[in-house]
C-alpha positions as CSV (number, residue, x, y, z in Angstrom):
1,A,-58.2,-10.8,176.6
2,L,-58.1,-13.5,179.3
3,V,-60.8,-11.7,181.4
4,V,-63.0,-11.4,178.4
5,A,-62.5,-15.0,177.4
6,V,-63.2,-16.3,180.9
7,A,-66.3,-14.1,181.2
8,C,-67.6,-15.3,177.8
9,A,-66.9,-18.9,178.7
10,R,-68.6,-18.5,182.1
11,A,-71.7,-17.2,180.4
12,N,-71.7,-20.0,177.9
13,V,-71.2,-22.9,180.3
14,H,-74.6,-24.1,181.5
15,G,-76.1,-20.7,181.4
16,G,-73.5,-19.3,183.7
17,N,-73.9,-22.1,186.3
18,T,-70.6,-22.9,187.8
19,A,-71.8,-26.0,189.7
20,H,-69.5,-29.0,190.2
21,G,-67.9,-30.2,186.9
22,S,-68.6,-27.0,185.0
23,E,-65.2,-25.5,185.9
24,D,-63.6,-28.0,183.5
25,A,-66.0,-26.9,180.8
26,L,-65.3,-23.3,181.6
27,A,-61.5,-23.8,181.3
28,R,-62.0,-25.7,178.0
29,R,-64.2,-22.9,176.6
30,A,-61.8,-20.2,177.8
31,A,-58.9,-22.1,176.2
32,R,-60.8,-22.3,172.9
33,L,-61.7,-18.6,172.9
34,L,-58.1,-17.6,173.6
35,A,-56.8,-19.9,170.9
36,V,-59.1,-18.3,168.3
37,F,-58.1,-14.8,169.5
38,F,-54.4,-15.5,169.3
39,A,-54.7,-17.3,166.0
40,A,-56.6,-14.4,164.4
41,R,-54.9,-11.6,166.4
42,E,-53.1,-10.1,163.3
43,R,-56.5,-9.8,161.6
44,V,-58.3,-8.5,164.6
45,L,-55.4,-6.2,165.9
46,P,-52.9,-5.8,163.1
47,A,-49.5,-4.3,163.9
48,A,-49.6,-0.5,164.0
49,L,-48.7,1.2,160.7
50,V,-47.3,4.3,162.5
51,D,-46.2,5.2,166.0
52,G,-45.7,8.4,168.0
53,D,-42.0,8.6,167.2
54,L,-42.7,8.5,163.4
55,L,-45.4,11.1,163.6
56,M,-43.3,13.4,165.7
57,R,-40.4,13.0,163.2
58,E,-42.5,13.1,160.0
59,L,-45.2,15.7,161.0
60,G,-43.3,17.7,163.6
61,L,-45.9,16.8,166.2
62,R,-45.0,17.0,169.9
63,A,-45.6,14.4,172.5
64,G,-48.9,15.0,174.3
65,P,-52.7,14.6,174.1
66,D,-52.9,15.9,170.5
67,L,-50.4,13.3,169.3
68,G,-52.4,10.6,171.3
69,R,-55.6,11.7,169.5
70,V,-54.0,11.5,166.1
71,L,-52.5,8.1,166.9
72,A,-55.9,6.8,168.2
73,G,-57.7,8.1,165.0
74,V,-55.2,6.4,162.7
75,R,-55.3,3.2,164.7
76,A,-59.1,3.1,164.6
77,A,-59.1,3.7,160.9
78,Q,-56.5,0.9,160.4
79,I,-58.6,-1.5,162.5
80,E,-61.7,-0.6,160.5
81,G,-59.8,-1.2,157.3
82,A,-59.9,2.4,156.1
83,V,-56.1,2.6,155.9
84,A,-53.8,-0.3,155.1
85,T,-50.4,1.2,154.3
86,R,-47.9,3.4,156.2
87,E,-48.4,6.1,153.5
88,A,-52.1,6.1,153.9
89,A,-51.7,6.2,157.7
90,L,-49.4,9.3,157.4
91,R,-51.9,11.0,155.1
92,L,-54.7,10.5,157.6
93,A,-52.4,11.6,160.5
94,R,-51.7,14.9,158.6
95,T,-55.4,15.4,158.1
96,L,-56.2,14.6,161.7
97,S,-53.5,16.9,163.0
98,G,-54.8,19.8,160.8
99,Q,-51.8,19.8,158.4
100,A,-52.2,20.0,154.7
101,A,-50.8,16.9,152.9
102,G,-48.1,18.9,151.1
103,S,-47.2,21.3,153.9
104,D,-43.9,21.3,155.7
105,K,-43.5,20.1,159.3
106,A,-45.1,22.4,161.9
């Protein structure tokens, strides 16, 4: 986040010019961007609804790339607003892992 904030701030300060005096403006801009990010972080990056341990326990998945893909898919759906509850995240995880919603653990 800091690298992005500094890069954005640098691009916005005098068209990217970092001549004398603009370092202060760059620092102020970076601080404002970071403040906005951290103030809105829960909206931008909400706490994960599920984790790998839960999916392994609830769905019988094993640690590895497949679990990572399921987690990434659930996380993306959560960030996009497609899932908002733990139950919805588990349903999506079952779908992404190829398990029917009512099936037993694999």
